C-alpha positions in Angstrom: 49.7 55.0 -57.0 47.4 53.8 -60.1 43.8 54.1 -60.1 43.3 52.3 -63.4 39.6 52.2 -63.9 39.3 56.3 -63.7 40.0 59.2 -65.9 40.7 61.8 -63.5 43.6 62.4 -61.3 42.5 62.6 -57.5 44.7 64.0 -54.8 43.9 64.0 -50.3 43.7 67.3 -49.3 47.2 67.0 -47.1 48.8 66.9 -50.3 47.1 70.1 -51.7 48.2 71.6 -48.6 51.9 70.4 -49.1 51.6 72.2 -52.9 50.4 75.3 -51.9 53.3 75.5 -48.6 56.0 74.9 -51.5 54.3 77.4 -53.7 51.7 79.7 -52.2 50.6 81.1 -55.6 49.3 77.8 -56.5 45.6 77.9 -58.3 42.6 76.3 -56.8 39.7 76.4 -58.2 36.5 76.1 -56.5 33.8 74.2 -58.3 30.2 75.3 -58.5 28.7 72.1 -57.9 30.7 69.6 -55.7 31.8 66.1 -58.0 31.3 62.8 -56.3 33.1 59.5 -57.0 32.8 56.0 -56.1 36.0 54.6 -54.3 36.9 51.1 -53.8 37.6 50.4 -49.8 40.1 48.1 -50.3 41.9 49.4 -46.9 38.6 49.6 -44.5 37.3 46.2 -44.1 33.8 45.9 -43.9 33.3 48.2 -46.8 33.3 47.7 -50.2 33.0 50.8 -51.5 32.9 54.5 -50.3 31.7 58.3 -52.0 34.4 61.0 -52.0 32.8 64.7 -52.3 35.3 67.1 -54.5 34.8 70.4 -54.4 38.0 71.9 -55.5 40.9 71.5 -58.4 44.5 72.2 -58.8 47.1 72.3 -61.9 49.8 69.9 -60.7 53.3 68.2 -62.0 54.7 64.6 -61.4 58.2 63.5 -62.0 59.2 59.9 -61.2 63.2 59.4 -61.1 63.8 56.1 -59.3 64.8 54.0 -62.3 64.5 56.9 -64.9 63.3 60.8 -65.2 60.0 61.2 -66.5 58.0 64.0 -65.7 54.7 65.2 -67.0 53.7 68.9 -66.1 50.4 70.9 -65.5 47.9 68.4 -65.1 44.3 68.8 -63.7 44.1 66.8 -59.9 40.7 66.9 -58.3 40.9 67.4 -54.8 39.1 64.9 -52.3 37.0 66.2 -49.2 38.5 62.8 -47.1 42.3 62.0 -46.2 43.9 59.0 -47.2 47.7 57.8 -48.2 48.5 58.9 -52.0 47.7 60.7 -55.2 45.8 58.5 -57.3 46.8 59.1 -60.9 44.2 58.5 -63.6 44.7 56.1 -66.9 45.7 59.3 -68.9 48.6 60.6 -66.8 50.0 57.1 -66.6 49.5 56.6 -70.2 51.2 59.7 -71.1 54.2 58.7 -68.2 54.7 55.8 -70.4 52.9 53.1 -68.1 50.1 50.8 -70.3 47.5 50.2 -68.0 45.0 47.7 -68.4 
């Protein structure tokens, strides 16, 4: 899923667990000071935004192969402290994949 309002990439905890399960040697970095993000609550009725606290990051790779094969390796993804459905890719990653985000 695209997050065209951010330069950061964000993943939910279950995606990090899946990465570690598939690649146990994955390096997870703990932040000295947690990072807070304000996120739009499009799927949460009654809320306009909420705060997500992040305490870890991981280097990840993405591959898109529905229509054409595109890949980007070894980019930083911040791990959210709360669960949600999908990884949010920021503008720099989307642009590196050739996707223009306005």
